[in-house]
N, C-alpha and C positions, 0 to 999 in steps of 0.2 A: 473499657473498649479493647480489645487487644487487635489491631491489624494484622498482625503475620498470623493469630491465629484464623482472624475469618477468611485472609488469602489461601492458605494452608486447606481450609474446610471444604471452602471453593473447590480447590481443584480436585477433593477426593469426592465432593459430592456428598457434603455430609451437613450443609445448612438448609433451615426450614424456608421457606418460600420468604417470610419477613426476614430474614438476616439475611438473604440473595437479596431483595429490595435494601434491605440498609448498607451492603458495600457496594452496590450500584451508586446509590446516592451518594455517599464517603467519596468514592474515585472520580467524582465528575465536582466535587465542592471546593470552591477556592480555599473554604479554612480548613480542611486538610488534607490540603494538596502534597504540602511535603513529606508530612505524616504516610499517604499513602504512597508516594512515591520509595521511600525509605522502607515500607516495608516487602513493595513490590520488589523491589531491589536484594532482601535479604532473603525471600521466598526462592527468586530467580537462581541466587547464589548457590542454594540449599540445595533445589532440583538441576542446577547443570554439575554438582561434586556427584550428585548420587548417580546420574545418568553417563556421567564423561571426566572420570577422576584423575584421567590422564592428562586432560586440558589443563596444561599450568604455563604457557607460554603469554603473556603479558597482551599481546597484543590481542592474540586469539582468542585469548578468554577477554578480552572486554566488547569485539566482534561479537561471538556467542553470547556471550551474557546479558546485549542489547536486543540482540534478535529475540532473544525466550522471552525479555522483559515487554516488547510489543506483540508478544504471541498473549503471553499471560493478560494484557488489557485487552486484547480483542476476546478472550474469554468470557473474562470479565466485565466488559461493557459491552456485551452483545447488543444489549436492547434499550440504551443508555448514551446519551447524545446529548452535547459532544462527548467525544474523550478526552481523557485525561492528557497532560502535557508532560512529555515524559524527556526529562532534560540529560541528553546523552555528556553533556561535557562535564555532571555532576560526579562521575564513577569513572574517569576517564585519564584521570590529571597523573600524571607521569607516561601514557600515552602519547605515544605521535598521533597527532591529530591526521596527520597525511592517511597514515595506514587506516584512517575507515572511511576514505572516501569509497563512497559509492554505496555506505550502510544509507537505507530508506529510512526515512524518517518524518515525522508531520509532526504540526504542534497548531496549538488552537491561540489564537489571537484576539486576548478579551472583547466584549462589545464596547464598541466606541457612541458616541453621539456627534452626529454632525450638526452643522449649522442649523437646522430643520429640527433637532431633536427627534431626529428618526432613530432609534437603536441598530446597528449596524452588529453582527456576527461573522465579522470575518475568519474563514476558516482555510489554512494553506494549507498546503503538500510538499513532500522536498521527494524526488527523485532520487535513484529509481525506486518504484511501487505504484503498486495495479490500486485506484483509485474508484470507485462505487459510492458516484453521488446520489442524493437523495432520491432524485427520479428512478432509482438503478439504472442510468446510465454508467458507463465502465472507463474507465481512461487508464491508459498505461505510459507512464512520467518515465520519459528518459534519465539517463544520470545526470543529476544536476540541472535537471530544470523542476523550475513551480507550479502549481498552480492555486489559483487562491479564484474561493466566492463567498458571497454574503448569505449565510445561510438564512439569514432574518427578508430577504427578499425571494427566496429561493422560488418562492409558492406562486409568485408571479411575476416571474421576472428569471428564468436560465441563463443566467451570465456569469463565465468565466474566465478570470484571465491567467494568461498563460505567458510564462517565458521559460525559451529552451524547445525542447521536441516533446509531442505528446500524438499518443492512436486515439480516437474517440470513438467508440460505440455506443450512440445517442439512443435511447427510450424514444419512441414516436410518438407525440401528443402534440396535436392538431391544432389545441389552442393555446399552446403554449411556445414560440419559438427558443430554438437553444443556438446562443450567443457563444463564439468566444473570440476575446481580443487578445491579440499578439502584436504587440509594439504598435504600429500603426493601422494595423490591417482586422479589420473584423468579420469573422466567418458566421454564416448565419446557417440554420438547418430545422428540420422537424425530427427528424431522425434519420438516421444516415452511418455510417461510419469513414472515417477518413484521417487523416493525419495529416499534422501540421508541424514546421519548422523553424522558430524563428531565431534568427544569432546576425548581430551585426547590423541590426535595423531591415534586413531583408528577410521575407517570409514566401514558403514557401507551402502549401496545400494540395495535398495530393487523395483521392478519393477513392476507396475501393468499392462502398458502396451506397445506392442511393444520389443524390443532388446537393450541391451547397452554391452556396451565394457569397462570393467574395471580393470584398467590397474596402477602400483606403480613404484618408481622412480627406481625399478632393473627391471622393463620391466616384471614383471611378470602378465599373464593377463587371465581374464577370461570372458564370455557373457554368460549372463542370460536374461529369460526371465519372462514372466508375470507369479507373484507368486514362483520368485526365488530370491534368496539374497544374497550377498557375503558381507564377514568379513572380511575388511582387518585389522591385529592387527599393531600396529608400529613395534612390530617387521618382521613386509614386511610376515606372512603367511594368505593366504588366503583359509578361508573357506563357502565352498558355500553348501545351505542348500535350502528346498522347504518351501513355508511359506504361510501363508495368507496375502499378501499386506494388502486389506481393513484394519485387526487388526493393524498391525503395521501403517498405517494412522490415526487411530482415534485421534490423538492429533489436527488433522485438524479440528475435530468437535465444539471447544470449540470458533470457530473464526466467524464472520458474514461477507463477503464482497458482494460488491454491485460494479459492474463495469455496467453502463451505464444501469443499473436497471430499470424498469420501477416502477411507487411507488405503483401500481397496486401490480405487484410482490413482492417489499418490505414491502408492510403493511401484504401479505400473509406469507410471512417468520415469519413477529415477532407475527401474530399473532398465527400461527401455535408454537414458540417457546415460547411464556407467554402467551399461551391460551385463548387469548383475540379475540373480535370482533372488527375493526376496521371501521367507518365510513369516507366514504368522504364527507367535507361537499359542499366544490369547487370540484366538478366532474373532471371538464378537469385538478387536479391536480392529478389525476390517470393518465396521462400518463406523467407527468415529471420524467425527466431521474436523476437517485441518483447514485452517485460517493463513495463509503463512506466504512469503516472497523471498525469494533467494536469488543471487545472482552467478553467471556460470563460471564463476573462476572458486566458486566454494567448492569442498571436495564432499564425498558421499559422506565420511565422515563426522566435518563439521556438522549436516546438514540431518544426518540421524541423532546426530546427539540434541540438536534443539529438539526435535522430535520426539525424544525420549522423554527429554527433559520436561516440555511440556506437556506431556501427557501420562510424569510418573512409572516411566517405563523403562528397558534396558534394549541393550542391542549389542550384537558380535556381528565380526567382519571376519568372514576364515575364506581366506581366495575371494570366488567371485559369487561365493552362497552367504548371505544375508539375515538374521534373525531378528525380530523386532517383537517386542511386548510391549503393552500399555493398557493405558483403561481411560475412559473416554468420559469418567466422574474426575 
């Protein structure tokens, strides 16, 4: 078994259905975890060397290699759950950790046994990143924030724990409430869109669509609707106010998230953000699907390097004109 070869052939679309199933199984196997990570890292470096050979600054390389590795994981494990752990510290030895603040990461916390012998599989995410939950609810995590849920209980209990700030767009399910625990405050909904910010014991809940119920540990309750906000102080006091929800969500604008987006749509977003014109050298590439996330501070050059490496393509920037090529396979 040559994992390097399997991953490379997967990226080129050369694997048989049986080999694809084998690769997905290996990607989530504890036994082959280290070997999979090492092989993935080798392929990520190879692809990045081909797509962006001039990117040699150690810090910049570390950031790009990590983002590319996450994109490769997304492609390989598209139908496999849970996704494998990618240990960022494994390959950034010697690179200042502070330079990597803001890089999105996720990790899988291995199954645990509670006192009642009920199996638990806690899955956690670190922002900034976009998270799609099992019920197709979408969560936008702000930088430095964490989200956790128990996948073993999810079918019967839609419950997540939040530290920091996140925007939730919850899939409607009248039979299963969606509950967010943020510090001492519990927010309950059936299907809506809202923002929660928790810091230093204080929690602020802002609604942009639907209706939510906010409750603290003393069972003080409040119900708010669009453009309303409840602030719960550490002391337990409730303050309700009318706000402009859109203004409360300005922090979301600093991130670019793509979930199964056509490359043509990705290009249009990049054109608008960076004021350039993007031309596809290979027209079929326009219909390829992209999953990825980028922070506002990243340059167009960095983003194109990741895209090109992910799709085994090339790019060139000449003034305000960009040419881009790649393959869906």
